[in-house]
N, CA, C and O atoms as CSV, one atom per row, in Angstrom:
chain,resi,resn,atom,element,x,y,z
A,1,MET,N,N,-168.701,17.325,9.348
A,1,MET,CA,C,-169.214,17.995,8.180
A,1,MET,C,C,-170.572,17.395,7.767
A,1,MET,O,O,-171.502,18.120,7.414
A,2,SER,N,N,-170.662,16.073,7.819
A,2,SER,CA,C,-171.918,15.439,7.417
A,2,SER,C,C,-173.041,15.777,8.391
A,2,SER,O,O,-174.197,15.896,7.985
A,3,LEU,N,N,-172.714,15.931,9.667
A,3,LEU,CA,C,-173.749,16.277,10.643
A,3,LEU,C,C,-174.242,17.712,10.439
A,3,LEU,O,O,-175.424,18.000,10.629
A,4,ALA,N,N,-173.337,18.602,10.054
A,4,ALA,CA,C,-173.742,19.985,9.772
A,4,ALA,C,C,-174.659,20.045,8.555
A,4,ALA,O,O,-175.645,20.782,8.547
A,5,LEU,N,N,-174.329,19.271,7.536
A,5,LEU,CA,C,-175.180,19.235,6.350
A,5,LEU,C,C,-176.544,18.631,6.670
A,5,LEU,O,O,-177.567,19.090,6.161
A,6,LEU,N,N,-176.555,17.611,7.505
A,6,LEU,CA,C,-177.822,17.006,7.927
A,6,LEU,C,C,-178.679,18.025,8.668
A,6,LEU,O,O,-179.882,18.121,8.430
A,7,PHE,N,N,-178.061,18.782,9.563
A,7,PHE,CA,C,-178.803,19.789,10.319
A,7,PHE,C,C,-179.385,20.850,9.390
A,7,PHE,O,O,-180.552,21.215,9.528
A,8,MET,N,N,-178.589,21.347,8.449
A,8,MET,CA,C,-179.080,22.377,7.528
A,8,MET,C,C,-180.225,21.861,6.662
A,8,MET,O,O,-181.199,22.572,6.416
A,9,LYS,N,N,-180.100,20.629,6.208
A,9,LYS,CA,C,-181.152,20.041,5.373
A,9,LYS,C,C,-182.446,19.872,6.166
A,9,LYS,O,O,-183.520,20.220,5.676
A,10,LEU,N,N,-182.355,19.343,7.382
A,10,LEU,CA,C,-183.547,19.157,8.203
A,10,LEU,C,C,-184.163,20.490,8.627
A,10,LEU,O,O,-185.386,20.630,8.652
A,11,ALA,N,N,-183.316,21.470,8.963
A,11,ALA,CA,C,-183.838,22.777,9.367
A,11,ALA,C,C,-184.556,23.455,8.204
A,11,ALA,O,O,-185.605,24.071,8.394
A,12,SER,N,N,-183.995,23.342,7.003
A,12,SER,CA,C,-184.662,23.920,5.826
A,12,SER,C,C,-186.008,23.253,5.579
A,12,SER,O,O,-186.995,23.927,5.282
A,13,LEU,N,N,-186.047,21.954,5.700
A,13,LEU,CA,C,-187.300,21.228,5.502
A,13,LEU,C,C,-188.335,21.615,6.558
A,13,LEU,O,O,-189.508,21.806,6.240
A,14,CYS,N,N,-187.902,21.730,7.800
A,14,CYS,CA,C,-188.834,22.104,8.874
A,14,CYS,C,C,-189.363,23.519,8.688
A,14,CYS,O,O,-190.549,23.769,8.908
A,15,TRP,N,N,-188.487,24.462,8.281
A,15,TRP,CA,C,-188.954,25.828,8.042
A,15,TRP,C,C,-189.929,25.870,6.878
A,15,TRP,O,O,-190.913,26.609,6.917
A,16,LEU,N,N,-189.664,25.084,5.844
A,16,LEU,CA,C,-190.586,25.026,4.713
A,16,LEU,C,C,-191.945,24.494,5.147
A,16,LEU,O,O,-192.978,25.021,4.733
A,17,CYS,N,N,-191.953,23.460,5.974
A,17,CYS,CA,C,-193.221,22.915,6.480
A,17,CYS,C,C,-193.963,23.945,7.322
A,17,CYS,O,O,-195.182,24.074,7.206
A,18,CYS,N,N,-193.248,24.677,8.165
A,18,CYS,CA,C,-193.892,25.699,8.998
A,18,CYS,C,C,-194.446,26.837,8.153
A,18,CYS,O,O,-195.537,27.336,8.428
A,19,CYS,N,N,-193.708,27.253,7.128
A,19,CYS,CA,C,-194.193,28.320,6.239
A,19,CYS,C,C,-195.444,27.879,5.496
A,19,CYS,O,O,-196.395,28.649,5.367
A,20,CYS,N,N,-195.450,26.654,5.011
A,20,CYS,CA,C,-196.629,26.135,4.310
A,20,CYS,C,C,-197.822,26.024,5.249
A,20,CYS,O,O,-198.948,26.344,4.869
A,21,HIS,N,N,-197.577,25.573,6.469
A,21,HIS,CA,C,-198.661,25.470,7.452
A,21,HIS,C,C,-199.217,26.851,7.771
A,21,HIS,O,O,-200.432,27.026,7.865
A,22,HIS,N,N,-198.336,27.830,7.937
A,22,HIS,CA,C,-198.783,29.179,8.244
A,22,HIS,C,C,-199.585,29.766,7.078
A,22,HIS,O,O,-200.602,30.425,7.295
A,23,ALA,N,N,-199.132,29.532,5.850
A,23,ALA,CA,C,-199.871,30.030,4.687
A,23,ALA,C,C,-201.249,29.379,4.610
A,23,ALA,O,O,-202.237,30.044,4.295
A,24,LEU,N,N,-201.314,28.086,4.896
A,24,LEU,CA,C,-202.603,27.392,4.885
A,24,LEU,C,C,-203.543,27.979,5.921
A,24,LEU,O,O,-204.707,28.248,5.624
A,25,VAL,N,N,-203.054,28.177,7.122
A,25,VAL,CA,C,-203.894,28.731,8.185
A,25,VAL,C,C,-204.310,30.155,7.844
A,25,VAL,O,O,-205.462,30.533,8.055
A,26,LEU,N,N,-203.385,30.943,7.320
A,26,LEU,CA,C,-203.674,32.342,7.007
A,26,LEU,C,C,-204.699,32.464,5.890
A,26,LEU,O,O,-205.643,33.245,6.007
A,27,PHE,N,N,-204.531,31.707,4.807
A,27,PHE,CA,C,-205.449,31.835,3.680
A,27,PHE,C,C,-206.782,31.138,3.927
A,27,PHE,O,O,-207.786,31.494,3.311
A,28,ARG,N,N,-206.806,30.168,4.803
A,28,ARG,CA,C,-208.077,29.518,5.119
A,28,ARG,C,C,-208.976,30.458,5.918
A,28,ARG,O,O,-210.190,30.493,5.718
A,29,SER,N,N,-208.365,31.217,6.824
A,29,SER,CA,C,-209.177,32.094,7.663
A,29,SER,C,C,-209.449,33.449,7.017
A,29,SER,O,O,-210.354,34.159,7.456
A,30,ASN,N,N,-208.699,33.827,5.996
A,30,ASN,CA,C,-208.839,35.137,5.384
A,30,ASN,C,C,-209.118,34.954,3.893
A,30,ASN,O,O,-208.244,35.190,3.059
A,31,THR,N,N,-210.315,34.542,3.568
A,31,THR,CA,C,-210.640,34.251,2.171
A,31,THR,C,C,-210.827,35.505,1.332
A,31,THR,O,O,-210.729,35.432,0.107
A,32,ASN,N,N,-211.092,36.657,1.951
A,32,ASN,CA,C,-211.263,37.914,1.206
A,32,ASN,C,C,-209.930,38.601,0.942
A,32,ASN,O,O,-209.880,39.586,0.205
A,33,LEU,N,N,-208.870,38.105,1.520
A,33,LEU,CA,C,-207.523,38.657,1.376
A,33,LEU,C,C,-207.445,40.127,1.776
A,33,LEU,O,O,-206.730,40.916,1.159
A,34,SER,N,N,-208.185,40.476,2.806
A,34,SER,CA,C,-208.088,41.833,3.334
A,34,SER,C,C,-206.858,41.903,4.239
A,34,SER,O,O,-206.567,40.979,4.998
A,35,SER,N,N,-206.159,43.009,4.136
A,35,SER,CA,C,-204.926,43.131,4.913
A,35,SER,C,C,-205.250,43.556,6.341
A,35,SER,O,O,-205.924,44.561,6.566
A,36,HIS,N,N,-204.779,42.806,7.264
A,36,HIS,CA,C,-204.896,43.142,8.674
A,36,HIS,C,C,-203.692,42.538,9.390
A,36,HIS,O,O,-203.128,41.532,8.960
A,37,ARG,N,N,-203.327,43.160,10.462
A,37,ARG,CA,C,-202.164,42.712,11.214
A,37,ARG,C,C,-202.525,41.519,12.076
A,37,ARG,O,O,-203.581,41.481,12.708
A,38,GLU,N,N,-201.616,40.531,12.089
A,38,GLU,CA,C,-201.843,39.355,12.931
A,38,GLU,C,C,-201.458,39.682,14.366
A,38,GLU,O,O,-200.348,40.143,14.632
A,39,ALA,N,N,-202.374,39.443,15.278
A,39,ALA,CA,C,-202.132,39.772,16.687
A,39,ALA,C,C,-201.193,38.773,17.359
A,39,ALA,O,O,-200.464,39.137,18.282
A,40,THR,N,N,-201.203,37.526,16.909
A,40,THR,CA,C,-200.429,36.482,17.579
A,40,THR,C,C,-199.182,36.075,16.793
A,40,THR,O,O,-198.681,34.965,16.973
A,41,MET,N,N,-198.673,36.952,15.925
A,41,MET,CA,C,-197.543,36.571,15.084
A,41,MET,C,C,-196.283,36.288,15.910
A,41,MET,O,O,-195.492,35.421,15.538
A,42,GLY,N,N,-196.085,36.992,17.005
A,42,GLY,CA,C,-194.907,36.758,17.846
A,42,GLY,C,C,-194.913,35.364,18.458
A,42,GLY,O,O,-193.897,34.668,18.455
A,43,LYS,N,N,-196.059,34.968,18.979
A,43,LYS,CA,C,-196.187,33.629,19.563
A,43,LYS,C,C,-196.066,32.552,18.496
A,43,LYS,O,O,-195.469,31.500,18.723
A,44,THR,N,N,-196.636,32.828,17.335
A,44,THR,CA,C,-196.563,31.862,16.237
A,44,THR,C,C,-195.128,31.685,15.773
A,44,THR,O,O,-194.687,30.563,15.528
A,45,LEU,N,N,-194.400,32.786,15.651
A,45,LEU,CA,C,-193.006,32.713,15.221
A,45,LEU,C,C,-192.150,31.960,16.236
A,45,LEU,O,O,-191.258,31.203,15.855
A,46,ILE,N,N,-192.412,32.162,17.503
A,46,ILE,CA,C,-191.661,31.439,18.537
A,46,ILE,C,C,-191.948,29.942,18.457
A,46,ILE,O,O,-191.026,29.131,18.547
A,47,SER,N,N,-193.205,29.573,18.290
A,47,SER,CA,C,-193.522,28.141,18.201
A,47,SER,C,C,-192.935,27.531,16.927
A,47,SER,O,O,-192.441,26.404,16.957
A,48,TYR,N,N,-192.984,28.257,15.815
A,48,TYR,CA,C,-192.374,27.751,14.584
A,48,TYR,C,C,-190.858,27.638,14.735
A,48,TYR,O,O,-190.251,26.703,14.212
A,49,SER,N,N,-190.254,28.572,15.438
A,49,SER,CA,C,-188.801,28.514,15.652
A,49,SER,C,C,-188.408,27.324,16.507
A,49,SER,O,O,-187.410,26.658,16.234
A,50,ILE,N,N,-189.190,27.058,17.537
A,50,ILE,CA,C,-188.899,25.903,18.396
A,50,ILE,C,C,-189.007,24.613,17.605
A,50,ILE,O,O,-188.168,23.723,17.741
A,51,ILE,N,N,-190.038,24.512,16.779
A,51,ILE,CA,C,-190.203,23.311,15.961
A,51,ILE,C,C,-189.097,23.213,14.922
A,51,ILE,O,O,-188.495,22.153,14.749
A,52,SER,N,N,-188.828,24.313,14.230
A,52,SER,CA,C,-187.904,24.279,13.098
A,52,SER,C,C,-186.442,24.167,13.498
A,52,SER,O,O,-185.632,23.684,12.707
A,53,TRP,N,N,-186.083,24.589,14.680
A,53,TRP,CA,C,-184.702,24.416,15.145
A,53,TRP,C,C,-184.575,23.237,16.104
A,53,TRP,O,O,-183.527,22.593,16.157
A,54,GLY,N,N,-185.632,22.947,16.861
A,54,GLY,CA,C,-185.561,21.881,17.856
A,54,GLY,C,C,-185.577,20.486,17.264
A,54,GLY,O,O,-184.779,19.636,17.658
A,55,TYR,N,N,-186.476,20.239,16.324
A,55,TYR,CA,C,-186.548,18.911,15.703
A,55,TYR,C,C,-185.236,18.530,15.013
A,55,TYR,O,O,-184.764,17.410,15.205
A,56,PRO,N,N,-184.630,19.415,14.218
A,56,PRO,CA,C,-183.331,19.045,13.632
A,56,PRO,C,C,-182.245,18.804,14.678
A,56,PRO,O,O,-181.382,17.949,14.481
A,57,LEU,N,N,-182.276,19.539,15.780
A,57,LEU,CA,C,-181.289,19.305,16.839
A,57,LEU,C,C,-181.459,17.931,17.477
A,57,LEU,O,O,-180.473,17.260,17.782
A,58,ILE,N,N,-182.697,17.514,17.676
A,58,ILE,CA,C,-182.943,16.188,18.237
A,58,ILE,C,C,-182.468,15.111,17.275
A,58,ILE,O,O,-181.803,14.157,17.681
A,59,MET,N,N,-182.810,15.264,16.001
A,59,MET,CA,C,-182.381,14.285,14.993
A,59,MET,C,C,-180.862,14.283,14.835
A,59,MET,O,O,-180.264,13.237,14.585
A,60,LEU,N,N,-180.240,15.450,14.980
A,60,LEU,CA,C,-178.785,15.536,14.913
A,60,LEU,C,C,-178.147,14.810,16.096
A,60,LEU,O,O,-177.117,14.153,15.945
A,61,GLY,N,N,-178.755,14.928,17.259
A,61,GLY,CA,C,-178.255,14.205,18.423
A,61,GLY,C,C,-178.326,12.700,18.247
A,61,GLY,O,O,-177.405,11.979,18.632
A,62,VAL,N,N,-179.418,12.225,17.667
A,62,VAL,CA,C,-179.558,10.786,17.400
A,62,VAL,C,C,-178.520,10.330,16.382
A,62,VAL,O,O,-177.885,9.290,16.555
A,63,ALA,N,N,-178.351,11.114,15.322
A,63,ALA,CA,C,-177.373,10.756,14.292
A,63,ALA,C,C,-175.950,10.778,14.845
A,63,ALA,O,O,-175.137,9.920,14.501
A,64,ALA,N,N,-175.646,11.756,15.700
A,64,ALA,CA,C,-174.315,11.829,16.300
A,64,ALA,C,C,-174.067,10.648,17.234
A,64,ALA,O,O,-172.952,10.132,17.298
A,65,ALA,N,N,-175.097,10.219,17.954
A,65,ALA,CA,C,-174.941,9.067,18.840
A,65,ALA,C,C,-174.652,7.803,18.036
A,65,ALA,O,O,-173.796,7.004,18.414
A,66,PHE,N,N,-175.368,7.623,16.927
A,66,PHE,CA,C,-175.102,6.460,16.081
A,66,PHE,C,C,-173.712,6.532,15.458
A,66,PHE,O,O,-173.018,5.521,15.353
A,67,LYS,N,N,-173.311,7.725,15.048
A,67,LYS,CA,C,-171.987,7.888,14.433
A,67,LYS,C,C,-170.881,7.610,15.463
A,67,LYS,O,O,-169.870,6.989,15.136
A,68,TYR,N,N,-171.075,8.068,16.697
A,68,TYR,CA,C,-170.101,7.822,17.752
A,68,TYR,C,C,-170.020,6.329,18.064
A,68,TYR,O,O,-168.931,5.778,18.224
A,69,LYS,N,N,-171.182,5.681,18.149
A,69,LYS,CA,C,-171.215,4.242,18.441
A,69,LYS,C,C,-170.564,3.455,17.314
A,69,LYS,O,O,-169.848,2.486,17.565
A,70,GLU,N,N,-170.809,3.865,16.076
A,70,GLU,CA,C,-170.208,3.190,14.932
A,70,GLU,C,C,-168.685,3.342,14.955
A,70,GLU,O,O,-167.961,2.382,14.689
A,71,ARG,N,N,-168.206,4.529,15.269
A,71,ARG,CA,C,-166.765,4.771,15.335
A,71,ARG,C,C,-166.130,3.946,16.458
A,71,ARG,O,O,-165.034,3.407,16.306
A,72,GLU,N,N,-166.842,3.857,17.594
A,72,GLU,CA,C,-166.332,3.072,18.725
A,72,GLU,C,C,-166.224,1.596,18.362
A,72,GLU,O,O,-165.238,0.942,18.702
A,73,LEU,N,N,-167.230,1.074,17.678
A,73,LEU,CA,C,-167.202,-0.337,17.297
A,73,LEU,C,C,-166.146,-0.610,16.226
A,73,LEU,O,O,-165.524,-1.673,16.230
A,74,LYS,N,N,-165.939,0.336,15.310
A,74,LYS,CA,C,-164.936,0.130,14.271
A,74,LYS,C,C,-163.526,0.118,14.851
A,74,LYS,O,O,-162.657,-0.588,14.339
A,75,THR,N,N,-163.285,0.891,15.916
A,75,THR,CA,C,-161.956,0.878,16.528
A,75,THR,C,C,-161.700,-0.426,17.275
A,75,THR,O,O,-160.549,-0.769,17.544
A,76,ASN,N,N,-162.766,-1.156,17.611
A,76,ASN,CA,C,-162.613,-2.451,18.269
A,76,ASN,C,C,-162.421,-3.582,17.275
A,76,ASN,O,O,-162.307,-4.740,17.675
A,77,GLY,N,N,-162.382,-3.266,15.977
A,77,GLY,CA,C,-162.087,-4.272,14.971
A,77,GLY,C,C,-163.281,-4.875,14.279
A,77,GLY,O,O,-163.139,-5.862,13.558
A,78,TYR,N,N,-164.470,-4.304,14.478
A,78,TYR,CA,C,-165.655,-4.814,13.798
A,78,TYR,C,C,-165.659,-4.360,12.338
A,78,TYR,O,O,-165.168,-3.277,12.018
A,79,THR,N,N,-166.214,-5.190,11.459
A,79,THR,CA,C,-166.405,-4.772,10.076
A,79,THR,C,C,-167.696,-3.973,9.979
A,79,THR,O,O,-168.430,-3.847,10.959
A,80,HIS,N,N,-167.971,-3.433,8.791
A,80,HIS,CA,C,-169.154,-2.592,8.603
A,80,HIS,C,C,-170.445,-3.364,8.893
A,80,HIS,O,O,-171.344,-2.840,9.552
A,81,VAL,N,N,-170.540,-4.571,8.419
A,81,VAL,CA,C,-171.738,-5.393,8.644
A,81,VAL,C,C,-171.862,-5.744,10.123
A,81,VAL,O,O,-172.967,-5.754,10.665
A,82,GLN,N,N,-170.750,-6.029,10.774
A,82,GLN,CA,C,-170.789,-6.352,12.200
A,82,GLN,C,C,-171.188,-5.137,13.035
A,82,GLN,O,O,-171.845,-5.280,14.066
A,83,VAL,N,N,-170.792,-3.941,12.592
A,83,VAL,CA,C,-171.173,-2.719,13.302
A,83,VAL,C,C,-172.689,-2.551,13.267
A,83,VAL,O,O,-173.311,-2.284,14.295
A,84,ILE,N,N,-173.280,-2.707,12.087
A,84,ILE,CA,C,-174.735,-2.576,11.964
A,84,ILE,C,C,-175.435,-3.656,12.783
A,84,ILE,O,O,-176.418,-3.376,13.470
A,85,ALA,N,N,-174.937,-4.874,12.715
A,85,ALA,CA,C,-175.535,-5.966,13.476
A,85,ALA,C,C,-175.438,-5.712,14.977
A,85,ALA,O,O,-176.370,-6.019,15.720
A,86,GLN,N,N,-174.325,-5.157,15.422
A,86,GLN,CA,C,-174.142,-4.873,16.851
A,86,GLN,C,C,-175.091,-3.777,17.325
A,86,GLN,O,O,-175.672,-3.883,18.405
A,87,ILE,N,N,-175.251,-2.727,16.524
A,87,ILE,CA,C,-176.170,-1.642,16.898
A,87,ILE,C,C,-177.604,-2.158,16.946
A,87,ILE,O,O,-178.345,-1.834,17.874
A,88,VAL,N,N,-178.001,-2.952,15.962
A,88,VAL,CA,C,-179.354,-3.520,15.942
A,88,VAL,C,C,-179.548,-4.460,17.128
A,88,VAL,O,O,-180.617,-4.467,17.739
A,89,GLN,N,N,-178.535,-5.249,17.460
A,89,GLN,CA,C,-178.618,-6.162,18.600
A,89,GLN,C,C,-178.794,-5.394,19.905
A,89,GLN,O,O,-179.569,-5.801,20.769
A,90,GLU,N,N,-178.068,-4.275,20.047
A,90,GLU,CA,C,-178.200,-3.478,21.266
A,90,GLU,C,C,-179.568,-2.811,21.342
A,90,GLU,O,O,-180.118,-2.656,22.432
A,91,LEU,N,N,-180.128,-2.411,20.193
A,91,LEU,CA,C,-181.461,-1.816,20.203
A,91,LEU,C,C,-182.537,-2.858,20.512
A,91,LEU,O,O,-183.495,-2.571,21.230
A,92,ASN,N,N,-182.380,-4.050,19.974
A,92,ASN,CA,C,-183.375,-5.098,20.170
A,92,ASN,C,C,-183.298,-5.733,21.538
A,92,ASN,O,O,-184.330,-5.972,22.166
A,93,GLY,N,N,-182.113,-6.010,22.009
A,93,GLY,CA,C,-181.979,-6.735,23.257
A,93,GLY,C,C,-182.478,-8.152,23.086
A,93,GLY,O,O,-182.106,-8.830,22.128
A,94,ASP,N,N,-183.313,-8.606,23.998
A,94,ASP,CA,C,-183.884,-9.949,23.907
A,94,ASP,C,C,-185.168,-9.974,23.085
A,94,ASP,O,O,-185.640,-11.041,22.693
A,95,ASN,N,N,-185.719,-8.821,22.832
A,95,ASN,CA,C,-186.966,-8.746,22.064
A,95,ASN,C,C,-186.660,-8.731,20.573
A,95,ASN,O,O,-185.520,-8.519,20.158
A,96,HIS,N,N,-187.687,-8.957,19.788
A,96,HIS,CA,C,-187.515,-8.948,18.344
A,96,HIS,C,C,-187.804,-7.584,17.741
A,96,HIS,O,O,-187.465,-7.347,16.582
A,97,CYS,N,N,-188.412,-6.692,18.482
A,97,CYS,CA,C,-188.787,-5.389,17.944
A,97,CYS,C,C,-188.380,-4.312,18.946
A,97,CYS,O,O,-188.801,-4.341,20.103
A,98,TRP,N,N,-187.559,-3.360,18.494
A,98,TRP,CA,C,-187.100,-2.312,19.404
A,98,TRP,C,C,-188.251,-1.409,19.823
A,98,TRP,O,O,-188.219,-0.850,20.919
A,99,TYR,N,N,-189.269,-1.253,18.978
A,99,TYR,CA,C,-190.410,-0.400,19.317
A,99,TYR,C,C,-191.176,-0.982,20.494
A,99,TYR,O,O,-191.567,-0.255,21.407
A,100,VAL,N,N,-191.389,-2.278,20.474
A,100,VAL,CA,C,-192.094,-2.945,21.573
A,100,VAL,C,C,-191.233,-2.892,22.837
A,100,VAL,O,O,-191.746,-2.668,23.934
A,101,ALA,N,N,-189.933,-3.098,22.680
A,101,ALA,CA,C,-189.042,-3.088,23.839
A,101,ALA,C,C,-188.964,-1.703,24.458
A,101,ALA,O,O,-188.794,-1.580,25.671
A,102,PHE,N,N,-189.083,-0.666,23.654
A,102,PHE,CA,C,-189.000,0.708,24.141
A,102,PHE,C,C,-190.193,1.075,25.000
A,102,PHE,O,O,-190.052,1.816,25.972
A,103,PHE,N,N,-191.369,0.566,24.655
A,103,PHE,CA,C,-192.591,0.946,25.368
A,103,PHE,C,C,-193.010,-0.050,26.434
A,103,PHE,O,O,-194.105,0.075,26.983
A,104,LYS,N,N,-192.184,-1.025,26.743
A,104,LYS,CA,C,-192.524,-1.957,27.828
A,104,LYS,C,C,-192.168,-1.379,29.154
A,104,LYS,O,O,-192.380,-2.019,30.184
């Protein structure tokens, strides 16, 4: 249930960002507000759809992986603090920063 709510919240935010970006692009290029049909609206809608549905799906996958790992560690008898410490330890490895370790 929490993952579904996360997906809906992220998808709504992404669609709002895409709508605002489209309005900015549309009003910046059409300062006289003359009505004309957009020739590339189909391509634009497809790209906005990929962004607005794809990004939340990726974030949902990351959240589900963390939730699965947390559940696995809790069944092994770890406490809440130990679960967080174990996940951070696995992300860090021998390095002090997971970002540096990821790009090595």
